N, C-alpha and C positions, 0 to 999 in steps of 0.2 A: 320223368320229364318235369313234373311239377317240383320235385325235390331239387333238381338241378337249377330251375328257375329261381327257387327260393334262395339257394346258395349264392347265385350271381347277385341277386338283389341285396343280400346281406353284405357281400363283399363291397359292392358299390357304396352301400350306406356307410360301412366302416371307413372307406377311403375318404368319403365326403366329410364324415365326422372328424377324421384326423386333420384334414385340411382346414376345416372351420376352427378347430381347436388351435392349430398353429397360427392362423390369422388372428384369432382373438388374443393369443399370447403376444403376438407382435404389436397389436393395437394397445395392449396394456403395458408394454415396456415403457418405463419412465423416459420422457424426452430429455434431451440435454438441458441442463438448467440455464436460466438467465443468470448473469453475474453482475452484481452491483458492487463495485469496489470503492469504498469511501476512505479517503486519506485526509485526515485532519492535519493542519499545519501548526507546528510547535505544540504538540499535545502528547505529553507522556502519561504514564500510569497514575501520577497523582491527580490528574484531571478527571478520573472516572470513579464514580461512587462505588461500583462493585469491586474495584481493586483496592478499596480502602482509602480512596482520596476524600478530601474534605468537601468537594463540590457535589452538588446534586445533579445527577444525570439519569432521570427515571427511564427515558427511552433507550439509552444505551444499556442500562441495567436490565431492562425487559428483553432486549436482544440476547444478552448473556444468559438470562434465566431460561429463555426458550431455545438457547443454542449452547455453544461451548466457548469458554474463555481460556485463552492460553496465557500462562504466566511468565514464560521465558522467551519472549520475542525481541529481537534486536535489529535496529536500523543502523544506518550511519548517523553520526551526531550532527549533521547539517543537511539542509534541504536538498541541495543539488545531488551529492553523491547517493543519497537515499533514493531519489527518484530515478536516477540512472540504473541503479541496481534493481529496482522494482520492474522497470519497463524492459530490461534486457535479461534479467536472471544471471547477471555476470558481475564479478567483483570489480572494484574501482581500478585496479592495476591493469585489467584487460580493456576496459572502456576508455580509460584516460580521465575519468571524472573523479579526480582526487579531492577537489575542493569546489566551492561554488563558482570559482572563476574559470573553470576548465570545461564548462558546458558545451561550447561549440564543437568540442572534439567528439561528442556523442551525436552522430547523425544517422539518418536512415540508410545512408550509403555504406556505413561501416557496421551498423548494428541492426538486429532484428527485434522489433518491438512486439510485445505480447499482443497488442491490438492487431498487428498484421497476421500473427499466427491464428488468432481466433477468427478474423475476417476470412481467411482462407478456408476455415472449417465451417463457414456458412453463417457466422454471427454478424449482426448489425452492430456497429461500433461507434462510440462517441466519447468525447472527453469534455468535462465541464469544470472549469476553474483554473488552477495554476499550472501553466506549462511555460516555464521561462528559463530554467537553468540549462536544460538540454538544448540542442540546436533549435532555435525558435522557428515557428511556422506562422505565416500570416495569411496564406491562401488555402483554398480547398485542396488544390493539387499538392501543396506542401503537406497538409494533414493526411492525405491519402497515401503519401509515401511512407508515413509512419504506420498507417493501417487504420486511420480513423475516417469514418464516413462523414461525420459531422462534428462540430466543435463550437463551444462558447468559452473563450479564454480571455484573460485581460491582456491589454497591450496592443490595441489596434494601431497605436502610433509608434510602437517600437518593440524591441525584444530584449535580448540579453544585456544590451548596453544600459538598461535602466536598473541600476543596482538596488537591492533591497536594503532598506534602512538598517535593519537589525543585523544583516549579514555583511554589510560593506566593510571594506578596510577602513581603519581609523581616519585616514586622510579624506575619504569620501563622506564621512559623517559631518565634516565642517561645512555645513550649508548655511545659506542665508536664513535667518530666523523666520522672516516673513514668508519666504518660499516654503520652508518646512511646515509652517502653520497652515498655509493654504493647501499643501499636499495632504496634510492629515485629514482635512475636511472633504476635499474633493480629490480623490486619488484614483489609482487603477482599480482597486479591488472592492471598496466598500461603497460609500455614498456617491451617487452619480458617477459610476465607474466607467473606465475606458475599456470597454469589452469589444471583442472581435467575434462576430457571428458568421461562421463559414466564409471568412474572407472579407467581410464588410463591417465597418464600425457599427456597433449596436446603437440604434437611435432610441429616442424617447426614454432617456435615463434620468431626466430631471426629477429630483426628489426621490429617486428609487434607491433601494438598498441592494448592493451587488449580490450577496448570498441568496436573496429572494429570487433574483433574476436567474441565477444558476439553477436553483430548485425548479423553477417553472420550465426551464429548458430541459432538464432531466426528465421531468414528468411528461412533457410533450413528446420527447424522443421515445420514451418507453411506450406511450400510448399509440404512437404511429407505427411501432415495430413489434407490437405484442403478438403478432401471428408467427413470429420466427424468434429463435434465440437471440438475445442481445447481450452485449458487454458494455457497461457504462463505467468508465473511469472518472471518478468524482473527487478530484483533489480540491476540496473546499478551501477558501482563504482563511476561514476561522481556525485558530484564534490568533494568527500571526499579527504582530504590531503593524501599524499603529492601532492601539486598543481604543476604539471609538464607541460611541453609543450605538445601540441596536434599536430597531423599531419598538422593542419592548422596554427600553430603558426609561425609568422614571425620571422625568425632567428635573426632579429635586434630588435625584440620586447623587451620592458622593462619587468622586473620581475613582476611589479605590474599589468601588463595587463594579466597575466596568468589566474587569476580568470575569467576575461571576456572571455578569449579563451576557458576555460573549460565549462562555461555555454553555449557559442555559439556552442561548439561541441556536448554537450548534446542535445541542441535544433536541431541541424543538423541531428543527428542520429534518433531523433523522426520523423522528416520530411521524412527521407529516409524510415523508417519503414512504415509510412502511404502510401508512394508511392508504396512500394512493395505490400501492401494489395490491393491497386488499381489495380496494374498490374495483380495480381492473381484473380481479380474480387471477392474479399472477403470483401471489405470495408463495403458494405451495411449491412452485417450481422455480423459485429465485433464491440463489445463494447470495447472501449479503455478507460482505467482509468489511470490517471496520478496523482501522489502525491509525497511528500517528507517525509523522515523518521523523521526529526526534523527540528527545525526552524532556524538552522544556515545558514548564507550566508553573504558574504562580502558586504560592503556598505548597512547596514541593515536599509534602508529607504524605506518608502512608500509615494509616492508623495511628497518627500522632507522632510518628518518627520521621525525621528529615531524610530524604533520599540523597545519596551521595553523588554530587555532581549535577551538571545541567548541560544544556545545548552547547555544542562546539567543543566539549572535552570528551575524553575517552573513559570516563567513569560511567557507572550504571545509570546515573541521572541523564547522561547525554544520549544513550542509545536504547535503553530498555523502554519499550513502548507497549501499549495495550494492543491486543489482537482478539477480536470477537468475531466468531463466525456463526451464521444462523441460516439453516436450510431446513424448513419444516419437514418432519417425517424422515429426515436423513441424519441431521446433526442431533446427537443426544441432548435433550433438554437439561439445562443445569450442569453441564459437564465442565470440569476444570482440568486442564491438561498442563503438565510440566515439561512437555517435549521442548527441546531446544529448536528454535526457528530463527533464521536470519532472513533478511528481505530478498535475497536471491531466490528463496523458496517459493515466492508467490507465482512466479512465471511458470515453472513446471506444474504447479498445483492447478492453476487455472487451465492449463493445456490438458491435463489429465481429466478433470471433471467435464471439460467440454468435448472430450474425444478428439482433440486436435493433435497433430504431429509436431514434435519439436523440430526446429530447423536443422537441416543437414549441415555438417561441417562446422558447427558452432559449438564452442565449449560453454555449456551451461553449468554454472557452479551450484545452482539451487537443487534441493532435494524435495520432491513432491511430498506434501503432507495430506494428500487427499484421503488417505486411509484414516487419519486422525479426525478429519472433518466428519467422517461417517461413524466415528466411535470405535474404529478398529485399531489394533495395536500398530500395524504398519512397521516401518523401519526408521524410527527417529534418528536424526543425525547425532553424532557423538560430540560435535563441537560447532561453535559459530565463529565467524571471522568478522572483525570490525576494523575499518581503516578510514583515516582522515589525513590527507597529505601523505607524508612519509611515516606517520605514526600508525601502528597497527597492533592488534592483539588477537589471540585465539583464546577461547574460553569454553570449558565444559561445565557440567552442572556444579562442580565444587571448586574449580581452580581456574586461574587466569594467568597467562604469560604474554608479556608484550615484547616488542622488538628491541627494547633497551635491556632485556634480560631480567626485568622485574617480575617476580612470581608472587601471586596472591592467593590467600585462602578466601573463598567467596561464600562461606557458610552463612554469613550475616548480610549478604546482598539482598536488596539493593541499598542497604543503609551504610555498609562499610566493606572495604576490601582490606584485609589484614596482610601485610607483608610477611612472607615466610622467612624467618631468620634461623630457626632450628628445625630443619625438615625432618619429618618422620619418614618411615619406609613408604607409607602411602603417598605422602607429598612428593617424594623423590620419583616414584613410579609415574605419578601424574605429570610431573614436570617433563620427564623424559618423553612421554607420549605426546604432550603438547608441543615440545620442541621439534619433534619430527614433523608434525603438521605445519608449524610456523616456518621451519626451514624450507619445506617443500613449496609453500606459497610464495615465500620470498624468492626462491629460485625461479618459479614460474613468472613472478613479477619482472625479474631481470630479463627473462627471455621475451616477455611481452613488450618491453620498452627498448630492447636492443635494436639498433638500426639494421635494416636489411642490407647485407653485403651485395654489391653489384658483381655480376659475373664478369671476369676478364675476357676481353675479346681475343679470339684466337688469331 
């Protein structure tokens, strides 16, 4: 009898121990990460010190040192098409965002934004900064249709109709000199900015610097939502023109140093944000992703060599951008990856790390690189695709083919693309492979833009 009693007690004890162990394992399972996605404006690889740029960026360099730097990341060469690709995970010919002037075509009625996907997965969502080329929003209800719970963006007085100085058509650049001068000092994005906070014009901006206000909004949002996973899309206006003084600019500084000041201030704000995440004890479970929306930057040199091209063209300098990811304990410290990545890849990557489902019935062009963020091999894409207007190209690690039939050897990229005039067997094979890819995308492009035929009435 005693032996049977001891046996029963042992069995109960083992069951309880198993349950406790299972519960403990569940408790120690890493929670879904917070995601802070920082998008700098007009900021290519020459702007970052750890990429060999001439500018000092100690905070970005520290993120790269504690995380992973990707060397082959490609955006579109202009702001609008880049942002549409980031938010939807889809190429320009699918969304209709071929140039900066076609933004209203990208609406939440036609496209699914990554913010909506993450919100449906339980994330608190916010956007702070530039939201203008896609269909504009001014009210909280508008933002919620895109998937954002809160926002601080510029343009309380208007939206897409306010053309950007650097991106406008030449005829729009012919403005009154006095009006242009006034706009430089008191504009939408920098000093005394025209900001929209959750549907209302932001007050008390006199003497204030816009990027500081955006930083304060981001920190406040994070602090209020630290008990649940959050997604912050942080498209800072820095360092897009007009290039003005910052709060740290020396009053005696020369005009040509203002670019340096703007880059330094961008880097400073990133450092301040990382410090705030540390203060709130959120750093270890926050994935920070930093990149730029196109390749423009002053002093376009890497390790003393000039980068080929700049914003608005389809050369390396137009689309090759920095990409730094940092997730403590997950991303290998000091990692450097050569995986090919284009901006459609951010959408499925964020969805995967958040445990969110991709939208049903939507063609997502992106390939998740969540495995690479974790230091795993994964399945890197074989090629990237870049388009602006009707110009487009596909590129793999060593070769590039555009829709004019021009084929280039990219071994010396980002400094030079060499036209292939005497193809080797290797070059011929590479061209044939890229031609198949490009032909397929062009065919899909025609299908995407073809008018829907109406059914005849019987």
